[in-house]
N, CA, C and O atoms as CSV, one atom per row, in Angstrom:
chain,resi,resn,atom,element,x,y,z
A,1,MET,N,N,112.294,74.190,63.815
A,1,MET,CA,C,112.442,75.411,64.633
A,1,MET,C,C,112.555,74.974,66.075
A,1,MET,O,O,111.795,74.125,66.542
A,2,GLN,N,N,113.514,75.561,66.783
A,2,GLN,CA,C,113.709,75.198,68.241
A,2,GLN,C,C,112.911,76.266,69.064
A,2,GLN,O,O,112.742,77.433,68.710
A,3,ASN,N,N,112.470,75.719,70.158
A,3,ASN,CA,C,111.722,76.520,71.115
A,3,ASN,C,C,112.249,76.592,72.460
A,3,ASN,O,O,112.907,75.644,72.887
A,4,LYS,N,N,112.032,77.621,73.180
A,4,LYS,CA,C,112.318,77.662,74.628
A,4,LYS,C,C,111.107,78.086,75.335
A,4,LYS,O,O,110.117,78.384,74.667
A,5,ARG,N,N,111.076,78.149,76.664
A,5,ARG,CA,C,110.040,78.579,77.465
A,5,ARG,C,C,110.217,79.972,78.010
A,5,ARG,O,O,111.317,80.336,78.427
A,6,CYS,N,N,109.127,80.787,78.020
A,6,CYS,CA,C,109.244,82.118,78.540
A,6,CYS,C,C,109.567,82.023,80.067
A,6,CYS,O,O,109.066,81.155,80.781
A,7,THR,N,N,110.420,82.951,80.509
A,7,THR,CA,C,110.833,82.916,81.918
A,7,THR,C,C,109.704,83.475,82.858
A,7,THR,O,O,109.771,83.269,84.070
A,8,ARG,N,N,108.749,84.127,82.343
A,8,ARG,CA,C,107.697,84.742,83.118
A,8,ARG,C,C,106.383,83.892,83.057
A,8,ARG,O,O,105.826,83.557,84.103
A,9,CYS,N,N,105.904,83.556,81.866
A,9,CYS,CA,C,104.558,82.879,81.786
A,9,CYS,C,C,104.693,81.403,81.372
A,9,CYS,O,O,103.710,80.663,81.413
A,10,GLY,N,N,105.919,80.962,80.969
A,10,GLY,CA,C,106.102,79.604,80.652
A,10,GLY,C,C,105.654,79.136,79.284
A,10,GLY,O,O,105.686,77.944,78.981
A,11,ALA,N,N,105.205,80.152,78.401
A,11,ALA,CA,C,104.768,79.763,77.104
A,11,ALA,C,C,105.944,79.380,76.263
A,11,ALA,O,O,107.059,79.855,76.474
A,12,SER,N,N,105.679,78.461,75.246
A,12,SER,CA,C,106.709,78.074,74.296
A,12,SER,C,C,106.886,79.147,73.275
A,12,SER,O,O,105.938,79.554,72.604
A,13,ILE,N,N,108.178,79.635,73.152
A,13,ILE,CA,C,108.452,80.704,72.174
A,13,ILE,C,C,109.735,80.354,71.339
A,13,ILE,O,O,110.521,79.475,71.691
A,14,ASP,N,N,109.872,81.062,70.280
A,14,ASP,CA,C,111.034,80.812,69.418
A,14,ASP,C,C,112.323,81.006,70.149
A,14,ASP,O,O,112.416,81.880,71.010
A,15,LEU,N,N,113.282,80.252,69.850
A,15,LEU,CA,C,114.646,80.295,70.597
A,15,LEU,C,C,115.317,81.645,70.359
A,15,LEU,O,O,116.092,82.057,71.222
A,16,ALA,N,N,115.085,82.373,69.254
A,16,ALA,CA,C,115.758,83.635,69.057
A,16,ALA,C,C,114.939,84.869,69.548
A,16,ALA,O,O,115.347,86.024,69.427
A,17,ALA,N,N,113.767,84.528,70.102
A,17,ALA,CA,C,112.911,85.680,70.478
A,17,ALA,C,C,113.588,86.411,71.706
A,17,ALA,O,O,114.083,85.799,72.652
A,18,GLY,N,N,113.555,87.752,71.591
A,18,GLY,CA,C,114.042,88.625,72.660
A,18,GLY,C,C,112.961,88.906,73.606
A,18,GLY,O,O,113.243,89.158,74.777
A,19,TYR,N,N,111.667,88.883,73.172
A,19,TYR,CA,C,110.542,89.118,74.039
A,19,TYR,C,C,109.466,88.102,73.831
A,19,TYR,O,O,109.295,87.621,72.711
A,20,CYS,N,N,108.740,87.754,74.842
A,20,CYS,CA,C,107.595,86.823,74.770
A,20,CYS,C,C,106.395,87.399,73.986
A,20,CYS,O,O,105.904,88.454,74.388
A,21,PRO,N,N,105.916,86.821,72.961
A,21,PRO,CA,C,104.766,87.325,72.297
A,21,PRO,C,C,103.445,87.209,73.107
A,21,PRO,O,O,102.442,87.840,72.771
A,22,HIS,N,N,103.473,86.404,74.158
A,22,HIS,CA,C,102.209,86.241,74.968
A,22,HIS,C,C,102.190,87.203,76.097
A,22,HIS,O,O,101.136,87.805,76.302
A,23,CYS,N,N,103.232,87.431,76.868
A,23,CYS,CA,C,103.159,88.353,78.029
A,23,CYS,C,C,104.076,89.585,77.853
A,23,CYS,O,O,104.006,90.514,78.659
A,24,GLY,N,N,104.919,89.605,76.830
A,24,GLY,CA,C,105.794,90.750,76.617
A,24,GLY,C,C,107.028,90.847,77.516
A,24,GLY,O,O,107.716,91.867,77.546
A,25,ALA,N,N,107.288,89.766,78.244
A,25,ALA,CA,C,108.561,89.746,79.081
A,25,ALA,C,C,109.792,89.642,78.289
A,25,ALA,O,O,109.848,88.852,77.347
A,26,GLN,N,N,110.860,90.452,78.640
A,26,GLN,CA,C,112.082,90.320,77.992
A,26,GLN,C,C,112.741,88.988,78.361
A,26,GLN,O,O,112.673,88.546,79.507
A,27,GLN,N,N,113.397,88.340,77.342
A,27,GLN,CA,C,113.950,86.994,77.611
A,27,GLN,C,C,115.440,87.131,77.664
A,27,GLN,O,O,116.018,87.946,76.944
A,28,PRO,N,N,116.112,86.305,78.551
A,28,PRO,CA,C,117.495,86.306,78.703
A,28,PRO,C,C,118.186,85.597,77.490
A,28,PRO,O,O,117.523,84.949,76.680
A,29,ILE,N,N,119.442,85.731,77.403
A,29,ILE,CA,C,120.244,85.069,76.354
A,29,ILE,C,C,120.025,83.589,76.478
A,29,ILE,O,O,120.020,83.069,77.594
A,30,SER,N,N,119.848,82.901,75.410
A,30,SER,CA,C,119.555,81.458,75.440
A,30,SER,C,C,120.778,80.665,75.812
A,30,SER,O,O,121.892,80.987,75.399
A,31,TYR,N,N,120.561,79.591,76.620
A,31,TYR,CA,C,121.567,78.698,77.135
A,31,TYR,C,C,121.476,77.350,76.477
A,31,TYR,O,O,121.582,76.323,77.146
A,32,THR,N,N,121.284,77.335,75.206
A,32,THR,CA,C,121.038,76.037,74.506
A,32,THR,C,C,122.281,75.363,74.014
A,32,THR,O,O,122.207,74.240,73.515
A,33,GLN,N,N,123.467,76.024,74.137
A,33,GLN,CA,C,124.699,75.325,73.687
A,33,GLN,C,C,124.857,74.107,74.592
A,33,GLN,O,O,124.819,74.217,75.817
A,34,GLY,N,N,125.037,72.935,73.961
A,34,GLY,CA,C,125.187,71.737,74.677
A,34,GLY,C,C,123.882,71.095,75.160
A,34,GLY,O,O,123.907,70.106,75.892
A,35,GLY,N,N,122.775,71.647,74.759
A,35,GLY,CA,C,121.467,71.096,75.008
A,35,GLY,C,C,120.890,71.498,76.396
A,35,GLY,O,O,119.897,70.933,76.856
A,36,TYR,N,N,121.535,72.474,77.031
A,36,TYR,CA,C,121.056,72.892,78.343
A,36,TYR,C,C,120.166,74.131,78.258
A,36,TYR,O,O,120.497,75.120,77.604
A,37,ALA,N,N,119.019,74.039,78.947
A,37,ALA,CA,C,118.194,75.222,79.051
A,37,ALA,C,C,117.799,75.408,80.517
A,37,ALA,O,O,117.533,74.419,81.201
A,38,PRO,N,N,117.750,76.701,81.043
A,38,PRO,CA,C,117.371,76.826,82.384
A,38,PRO,C,C,115.893,76.358,82.661
A,38,PRO,O,O,115.031,76.407,81.784
A,39,PRO,N,N,115.674,75.936,83.843
A,39,PRO,CA,C,114.274,75.543,84.168
A,39,PRO,C,C,113.352,76.728,84.206
A,39,PRO,O,O,113.763,77.870,84.412
A,40,TYR,N,N,112.071,76.415,83.997
A,40,TYR,CA,C,110.997,77.446,84.008
A,40,TYR,C,C,110.760,77.916,85.435
A,40,TYR,O,O,110.482,77.103,86.317
A,41,GLN,N,N,110.868,79.229,85.671
A,41,GLN,CA,C,110.604,79.772,86.992
A,41,GLN,C,C,109.723,81.045,86.836
A,41,GLN,O,O,110.172,82.080,86.342
A,42,PRO,N,N,108.473,80.917,87.274
A,42,PRO,CA,C,107.620,82.134,87.084
A,42,PRO,C,C,108.025,83.153,88.134
A,42,PRO,O,O,108.323,82.827,89.283
A,43,ALA,N,N,108.021,84.439,87.674
A,43,ALA,CA,C,108.521,85.487,88.542
A,43,ALA,C,C,107.318,86.288,89.181
A,43,ALA,O,O,107.550,87.012,90.149
A,44,GLY,N,N,106.138,86.188,88.706
A,44,GLY,CA,C,105.125,87.097,89.158
A,44,GLY,C,C,104.542,86.874,90.501
A,44,GLY,O,O,104.469,87.818,91.288
A,45,PRO,N,N,104.093,85.613,90.841
A,45,PRO,CA,C,103.310,85.513,92.058
A,45,PRO,C,C,104.057,85.756,93.347
A,45,PRO,O,O,103.452,86.225,94.311
A,46,ARG,N,N,105.366,85.456,93.415
A,46,ARG,CA,C,106.155,85.713,94.627
A,46,ARG,C,C,106.203,87.206,94.866
A,46,ARG,O,O,105.978,87.651,95.991
A,47,CYS,N,N,106.476,87.961,93.881
A,47,CYS,CA,C,106.562,89.468,94.025
A,47,CYS,C,C,105.166,89.994,94.541
A,47,CYS,O,O,105.105,90.774,95.491
A,48,GLN,N,N,104.043,89.533,93.873
A,48,GLN,CA,C,102.798,89.900,94.246
A,48,GLN,C,C,102.531,89.623,95.724
A,48,GLN,O,O,101.966,90.447,96.443
A,49,GLN,N,N,102.975,88.383,96.166
A,49,GLN,CA,C,102.691,87.941,97.524
A,49,GLN,C,C,103.413,88.868,98.544
A,49,GLN,O,O,102.891,89.216,99.603
A,50,GLN,N,N,104.679,89.245,98.130
A,50,GLN,CA,C,105.486,90.131,99.043
A,50,GLN,C,C,104.863,91.500,99.142
A,50,GLN,O,O,104.847,92.079,100.229
A,51,ASN,N,N,104.306,92.087,97.970
A,51,ASN,CA,C,103.711,93.396,98.019
A,51,ASN,C,C,102.506,93.325,98.808
A,51,ASN,O,O,102.237,94.294,99.518
A,52,ASN,N,N,101.709,92.280,98.788
A,52,ASN,CA,C,100.433,92.173,99.535
A,52,ASN,C,C,100.733,92.060,100.965
A,52,ASN,O,O,100.018,92.640,101.782
A,53,THR,N,N,101.808,91.309,101.348
A,53,THR,CA,C,102.178,91.204,102.742
A,53,THR,C,C,102.647,92.532,103.262
A,53,THR,O,O,102.321,92.896,104.391
A,54,ALA,N,N,103.387,93.253,102.496
A,54,ALA,CA,C,103.860,94.525,103.000
A,54,ALA,C,C,102.681,95.510,103.252
A,54,ALA,O,O,102.732,96.252,104.233
A,55,THR,N,N,101.695,95.537,102.458
A,55,THR,CA,C,100.539,96.439,102.619
A,55,THR,C,C,99.734,96.049,103.867
A,55,THR,O,O,99.214,96.878,104.612
A,56,LEU,N,N,99.670,94.614,104.046
A,56,LEU,CA,C,98.942,94.215,105.189
A,56,LEU,C,C,99.649,94.596,106.457
A,56,LEU,O,O,98.994,95.022,107.408
A,57,VAL,N,N,100.993,94.459,106.523
A,57,VAL,CA,C,101.752,94.793,107.750
A,57,VAL,C,C,101.632,96.226,107.960
A,57,VAL,O,O,101.446,96.649,109.101
A,58,LEU,N,N,101.727,97.072,106.889
A,58,LEU,CA,C,101.632,98.544,107.030
A,58,LEU,C,C,100.292,98.938,107.569
A,58,LEU,O,O,100.211,99.784,108.460
A,59,GLY,N,N,99.236,98.351,107.057
A,59,GLY,CA,C,97.875,98.662,107.553
A,59,GLY,C,C,97.757,98.313,108.992
A,59,GLY,O,O,97.216,99.102,109.766
A,60,ILE,N,N,98.237,97.169,109.394
A,60,ILE,CA,C,98.039,96.750,110.846
A,60,ILE,C,C,98.886,97.632,111.735
A,60,ILE,O,O,98.445,98.048,112.807
A,61,VAL,N,N,100.129,97.929,111.286
A,61,VAL,CA,C,100.943,98.812,112.136
A,61,VAL,C,C,100.366,100.201,112.181
A,61,VAL,O,O,100.547,100.908,113.173
A,62,GLY,N,N,99.654,100.630,111.102
A,62,GLY,CA,C,99.101,101.977,110.986
A,62,GLY,C,C,97.950,102.013,112.006
A,62,GLY,O,O,97.819,103.011,112.715
A,63,ILE,N,N,97.132,100.997,112.107
A,63,ILE,CA,C,96.000,100.936,113.060
A,63,ILE,C,C,96.413,100.907,114.415
A,63,ILE,O,O,95.790,101.574,115.241
A,64,ILE,N,N,97.463,100.163,114.772
A,64,ILE,CA,C,97.933,100.046,116.189
A,64,ILE,C,C,98.568,101.406,116.558
A,64,ILE,O,O,98.325,101.943,117.638
A,65,CYS,N,N,99.363,101.931,115.659
A,65,CYS,CA,C,100.063,103.253,115.969
A,65,CYS,C,C,99.121,104.384,115.963
A,65,CYS,O,O,99.426,105.414,116.564
A,66,ALA,N,N,98.015,104.283,115.341
A,66,ALA,CA,C,97.017,105.352,115.352
A,66,ALA,C,C,96.553,105.655,116.704
A,66,ALA,O,O,96.160,106.794,116.960
A,67,PHE,N,N,96.565,104.690,117.638
A,67,PHE,CA,C,96.108,104.979,118.978
A,67,PHE,C,C,97.269,105.426,119.934
A,67,PHE,O,O,97.074,106.162,120.901
A,68,PHE,N,N,98.476,104.926,119.586
A,68,PHE,CA,C,99.667,105.223,120.531
A,68,PHE,C,C,100.538,106.249,119.962
A,68,PHE,O,O,100.872,107.177,120.699
A,69,VAL,N,N,100.970,106.212,118.706
A,69,VAL,CA,C,101.936,107.063,118.105
A,69,VAL,C,C,101.330,107.545,116.742
A,69,VAL,O,O,101.667,107.011,115.686
A,70,PRO,N,N,100.481,108.509,116.796
A,70,PRO,CA,C,99.761,108.957,115.611
A,70,PRO,C,C,100.646,109.361,114.340
A,70,PRO,O,O,100.270,109.090,113.200
A,71,ILE,N,N,101.674,109.933,114.572
A,71,ILE,CA,C,102.564,110.256,113.430
A,71,ILE,C,C,103.065,109.081,112.696
A,71,ILE,O,O,103.046,109.076,111.465
A,72,VAL,N,N,103.549,108.000,113.438
A,72,VAL,CA,C,103.992,106.814,112.883
A,72,VAL,C,C,102.776,106.097,112.135
A,72,VAL,O,O,102.886,105.570,111.028
A,73,GLY,N,N,101.680,106.145,112.837
A,73,GLY,CA,C,100.497,105.470,112.225
A,73,GLY,C,C,100.045,106.157,110.904
A,73,GLY,O,O,99.623,105.484,109.963
A,74,CYS,N,N,100.140,107.473,110.856
A,74,CYS,CA,C,99.809,108.091,109.672
A,74,CYS,C,C,100.739,107.843,108.526
A,74,CYS,O,O,100.304,107.702,107.383
A,75,VAL,N,N,102.028,107.787,108.819
A,75,VAL,CA,C,103.037,107.455,107.791
A,75,VAL,C,C,102.844,106.045,107.229
A,75,VAL,O,O,102.864,105.823,106.018
A,76,CYS,N,N,102.658,105.102,108.156
A,76,CYS,CA,C,102.499,103.677,107.748
A,76,CYS,C,C,101.154,103.563,107.000
A,76,CYS,O,O,101.107,102.802,106.033
A,77,ALA,N,N,100.130,104.210,107.341
A,77,ALA,CA,C,98.857,104.095,106.590
A,77,ALA,C,C,98.989,104.683,105.265
A,77,ALA,O,O,98.529,104.087,104.291
A,78,VAL,N,N,99.599,105.840,105.144
A,78,VAL,CA,C,99.688,106.442,103.864
A,78,VAL,C,C,100.585,105.574,102.863
A,78,VAL,O,O,100.246,105.356,101.701
A,79,ILE,N,N,101.723,105.121,103.420
A,79,ILE,CA,C,102.562,104.248,102.614
A,79,ILE,C,C,101.833,102.994,102.122
A,79,ILE,O,O,101.918,102.605,100.957
A,80,GLY,N,N,101.120,102.389,103.059
A,80,GLY,CA,C,100.357,101.120,102.772
A,80,GLY,C,C,99.288,101.440,101.784
A,80,GLY,O,O,99.017,100.629,100.897
A,81,LEU,N,N,98.685,102.545,101.888
A,81,LEU,CA,C,97.587,102.828,100.914
A,81,LEU,C,C,98.167,103.136,99.489
A,81,LEU,O,O,97.575,102.708,98.498
A,82,VAL,N,N,99.260,103.837,99.382
A,82,VAL,CA,C,99.908,104.148,98.133
A,82,VAL,C,C,100.378,102.796,97.507
A,82,VAL,O,O,100.222,102.603,96.301
A,83,MET,N,N,100.943,101.874,98.304
A,83,MET,CA,C,101.469,100.635,97.762
A,83,MET,C,C,100.294,99.773,97.274
A,83,MET,O,O,100.434,99.113,96.244
A,84,SER,N,N,99.126,99.747,97.976
A,84,SER,CA,C,98.030,98.945,97.548
A,84,SER,C,C,97.362,99.564,96.331
A,84,SER,O,O,96.800,98.828,95.520
A,85,ILE,N,N,97.395,100.811,96.173
A,85,ILE,CA,C,96.878,101.520,94.959
A,85,ILE,C,C,97.805,101.076,93.725
A,85,ILE,O,O,97.319,100.694,92.661
A,86,GLN,N,N,99.126,101.157,93.956
A,86,GLN,CA,C,100.031,100.683,92.930
A,86,GLN,C,C,99.803,99.233,92.566
A,86,GLN,O,O,99.903,98.880,91.391
A,87,ASN,N,N,99.499,98.375,93.535
A,87,ASN,CA,C,99.343,96.948,93.243
A,87,ASN,C,C,98.100,96.831,92.393
A,87,ASN,O,O,98.086,96.045,91.446
A,88,SER,N,N,97.034,97.595,92.698
A,88,SER,CA,C,95.828,97.563,91.874
A,88,SER,C,C,96.081,98.029,90.490
A,88,SER,O,O,95.487,97.506,89.548
A,89,LYS,N,N,96.978,99.038,90.314
A,89,LYS,CA,C,97.232,99.541,88.941
A,89,LYS,C,C,98.020,98.424,88.220
A,89,LYS,O,O,97.910,98.360,86.996
A,90,ASN,N,N,98.798,97.546,88.865
A,90,ASN,CA,C,99.552,96.532,88.246
A,90,ASN,C,C,98.784,95.239,87.984
A,90,ASN,O,O,99.300,94.245,87.474
A,91,GLY,N,N,97.533,95.329,88.367
A,91,GLY,CA,C,96.593,94.149,88.125
A,91,GLY,C,C,96.634,93.175,89.270
A,91,GLY,O,O,96.213,92.032,89.093
A,92,GLN,N,N,97.124,93.561,90.455
A,92,GLN,CA,C,97.110,92.654,91.585
A,92,GLN,C,C,95.993,93.034,92.500
A,92,GLN,O,O,95.767,94.225,92.709
A,93,SER,N,N,95.295,92.110,93.047
A,93,SER,CA,C,94.219,92.335,93.948
A,93,SER,C,C,94.783,92.622,95.363
A,93,SER,O,O,95.552,91.811,95.878
A,94,ASP,N,N,94.448,93.670,95.951
A,94,ASP,CA,C,94.888,94.072,97.272
A,94,ASP,C,C,93.857,94.880,98.043
A,94,ASP,O,O,94.137,95.972,98.538
A,95,THR,N,N,92.695,94.334,98.129
A,95,THR,CA,C,91.622,95.059,98.880
A,95,THR,C,C,91.833,95.114,100.360
A,95,THR,O,O,91.507,96.116,100.996
A,96,THR,N,N,92.374,94.056,100.927
A,96,THR,CA,C,92.651,94.015,102.375
A,96,THR,C,C,93.660,95.097,102.795
A,96,THR,O,O,93.483,95.757,103.819
A,97,GLY,N,N,94.721,95.268,101.988
A,97,GLY,CA,C,95.693,96.338,102.336
A,97,GLY,C,C,95.095,97.677,102.290
A,97,GLY,O,O,95.417,98.518,103.129
A,98,LYS,N,N,94.166,97.953,101.279
A,98,LYS,CA,C,93.408,99.197,101.211
A,98,LYS,C,C,92.549,99.423,102.332
A,98,LYS,O,O,92.467,100.545,102.830
A,99,LEU,N,N,91.864,98.390,102.793
A,99,LEU,CA,C,90.866,98.494,103.888
A,99,LEU,C,C,91.622,98.788,105.199
A,99,LEU,O,O,91.211,99.653,105.973
A,100,LEU,N,N,92.669,98.101,105.426
A,100,LEU,CA,C,93.427,98.289,106.683
A,100,LEU,C,C,94.028,99.677,106.705
A,100,LEU,O,O,93.921,100.361,107.723
A,101,SER,N,N,94.670,100.136,105.605
A,101,SER,CA,C,95.259,101.479,105.538
A,101,SER,C,C,94.198,102.545,105.626
A,101,SER,O,O,94.357,103.560,106.304
A,102,GLY,N,N,93.091,102.289,104.911
A,102,GLY,CA,C,92.044,103.300,105.024
A,102,GLY,C,C,91.414,103.413,106.532
A,102,GLY,O,O,91.102,104.510,106.996
A,103,ALA,N,N,91.270,102.327,107.179
A,103,ALA,CA,C,90.777,102.217,108.519
A,103,ALA,C,C,91.745,102.980,109.410
A,103,ALA,O,O,91.280,103.724,110.274
A,104,ALA,N,N,93.063,102.846,109.260
A,104,ALA,CA,C,93.967,103.528,110.101
A,104,ALA,C,C,93.870,105.020,109.844
A,104,ALA,O,O,93.945,105.800,110.794
A,105,LEU,N,N,93.708,105.446,108.608
A,105,LEU,CA,C,93.516,106.848,108.342
A,105,LEU,C,C,92.235,107.462,108.960
A,105,LEU,O,O,92.239,108.574,109.489
A,106,VAL,N,N,91.149,106.680,108.864
A,106,VAL,CA,C,89.805,107.073,109.438
A,106,VAL,C,C,89.961,107.269,110.984
A,106,VAL,O,O,89.444,108.215,111.578
A,107,ILE,N,N,90.750,106.254,111.616
A,107,ILE,CA,C,90.964,106.430,113.054
A,107,ILE,C,C,91.718,107.673,113.306
A,107,ILE,O,O,91.370,108.421,114.220
A,108,LEU,N,N,92.766,107.949,112.524
A,108,LEU,CA,C,93.560,109.088,112.783
A,108,LEU,C,C,92.837,110.423,112.534
A,108,LEU,O,O,93.049,111.397,113.256
A,109,VAL,N,N,91.995,110.450,111.517
A,109,VAL,CA,C,91.153,111.673,111.373
A,109,VAL,C,C,90.167,111.820,112.481
A,109,VAL,O,O,89.899,112.940,112.918
A,110,GLY,N,N,89.611,110.727,112.959
A,110,GLY,CA,C,88.671,110.782,114.011
A,110,GLY,C,C,89.336,111.269,115.379
A,110,GLY,O,O,88.743,111.956,116.211
A,111,ARG,N,N,90.570,110.844,115.489
A,111,ARG,CA,C,91.334,111.300,116.691
A,111,ARG,C,C,91.565,112.749,116.632
A,111,ARG,O,O,91.439,113.419,117.657
A,112,VAL,N,N,91.892,113.283,115.523
A,112,VAL,CA,C,92.226,114.745,115.383
A,112,VAL,C,C,90.909,115.538,115.618
A,112,VAL,O,O,90.930,116.573,116.285
A,113,VAL,N,N,89.809,115.072,115.092
A,113,VAL,CA,C,88.513,115.779,115.321
A,113,VAL,C,C,88.094,115.739,116.799
A,113,VAL,O,O,87.596,116.730,117.334
A,114,LEU,N,N,88.303,114.562,117.467
A,114,LEU,CA,C,87.927,114.554,118.841
A,114,LEU,C,C,88.810,115.369,119.706
A,114,LEU,O,O,88.381,115.945,120.706
A,115,SER,N,N,90.145,115.420,119.287
A,115,SER,CA,C,91.182,116.297,120.024
A,115,SER,C,C,90.670,117.737,119.967
A,115,SER,O,O,90.587,118.421,120.987
A,116,ILE,N,N,90.328,118.184,118.756
A,116,ILE,CA,C,89.903,119.561,118.520
A,116,ILE,C,C,88.606,119.815,119.358
A,116,ILE,O,O,88.497,120.835,120.039
A,117,LEU,N,N,87.645,118.882,119.295
A,117,LEU,CA,C,86.388,119.172,120.071
A,117,LEU,C,C,86.593,119.180,121.501
A,117,LEU,O,O,85.962,119.996,122.173
A,118,PHE,N,N,87.460,118.312,122.096
A,118,PHE,CA,C,87.729,118.279,123.479
A,118,PHE,C,C,88.561,119.476,123.905
A,118,PHE,O,O,88.436,119.913,125.050
A,119,SER,N,N,89.409,120.032,123.036
A,119,SER,CA,C,90.161,121.186,123.321
A,119,SER,C,C,89.193,122.437,123.380
A,119,SER,O,O,89.319,123.280,124.268
A,120,LEU,N,N,88.284,122.519,122.462
A,120,LEU,CA,C,87.416,123.641,122.437
A,120,LEU,C,C,86.436,123.551,123.658
A,120,LEU,O,O,86.115,124.550,124.302
A,121,LEU,N,N,85.971,122.258,123.942
A,121,LEU,CA,C,85.112,122.126,125.069
A,121,LEU,C,C,85.717,122.446,126.352
A,121,LEU,O,O,85.107,123.067,127.222
A,122,GLY,N,N,87.028,121.988,126.491
A,122,GLY,CA,C,87.799,122.311,127.720
A,122,GLY,C,C,87.966,123.812,127.800
A,122,GLY,O,O,87.766,124.352,128.888
A,123,PHE,N,N,88.294,124.497,126.809
A,123,PHE,CA,C,88.564,125.913,126.836
A,123,PHE,C,C,87.271,126.645,127.151
A,123,PHE,O,O,87.278,127.666,127.838
A,124,GLY,N,N,86.142,126.110,126.638
A,124,GLY,CA,C,84.824,126.752,126.938
A,124,GLY,C,C,84.460,126.515,128.379
A,124,GLY,O,O,83.909,127.437,128.979
A,125,LEU,N,N,84.705,125.381,129.002
A,125,LEU,CA,C,84.523,125.149,130.305
A,125,LEU,C,C,85.385,125.976,131.243
A,125,LEU,O,O,84.956,126.428,132.304
A,126,PHE,N,N,86.635,126.152,130.794
A,126,PHE,CA,C,87.493,126.954,131.587
A,126,PHE,C,C,87.042,128.415,131.641
A,126,PHE,O,O,87.124,129.042,132.698
A,127,LEU,N,N,86.554,128.980,130.492
A,127,LEU,CA,C,86.011,130.300,130.411
A,127,LEU,C,C,84.739,130.344,131.311
A,127,LEU,O,O,84.573,131.326,132.034
A,128,GLY,N,N,83.870,129.367,131.301
A,128,GLY,CA,C,82.643,129.366,132.041
A,128,GLY,C,C,82.988,129.324,133.577
A,128,GLY,O,O,82.351,130.028,134.361
A,129,PHE,N,N,84.002,128.493,134.001
A,129,PHE,CA,C,84.312,128.553,135.440
A,129,PHE,C,C,85.047,129.805,135.797
A,129,PHE,O,O,84.952,130.239,136.945
A,130,ALA,N,N,85.774,130.419,134.898
A,130,ALA,CA,C,86.490,131.578,135.217
A,130,ALA,C,C,85.498,132.744,135.521
A,130,ALA,O,O,85.753,133.585,136.383
A,131,SER,N,N,84.335,132.757,134.761
A,131,SER,CA,C,83.349,133.812,134.983
A,131,SER,C,C,82.650,133.651,136.298
A,131,SER,O,O,82.205,134.659,136.846
A,132,LEU,N,N,82.513,132.472,136.852
A,132,LEU,CA,C,81.909,132.334,138.118
A,132,LEU,C,C,82.724,132.930,139.269
A,132,LEU,O,O,82.096,133.341,140.244
A,133,TRP,N,N,83.984,133.013,139.254
A,133,TRP,CA,C,84.803,133.594,140.320
A,133,TRP,C,C,84.674,135.094,140.235
A,133,TRP,O,O,85.275,135.812,141.033
């Protein structure tokens, strides 16, 4: 029985197998004519690293923009949070992305609350000064 390696996990599988019995990854057509087989190249970690980097960048941009451009900060924080939740559902650890995006959203909500309070306070002071005249 001839074997080949799974393109995802590297396990030894039957040459005619269409799917890996260990990880379930679909296998490409075998290149064993002439004794050539493609080298083993795991696909998972690089994709995970790119997704984690994207959520970190979105979280950092969200925090910075929360102070200067709140709309952009909100969009970045929400996208980063959604991506990090998707990473968690796919079995990837992404707590830093969640924390940064969550922090950006907390800053944005705090900004909104403070804006409302200062607006009400300013309006109240205006009415108080207007009654003095």
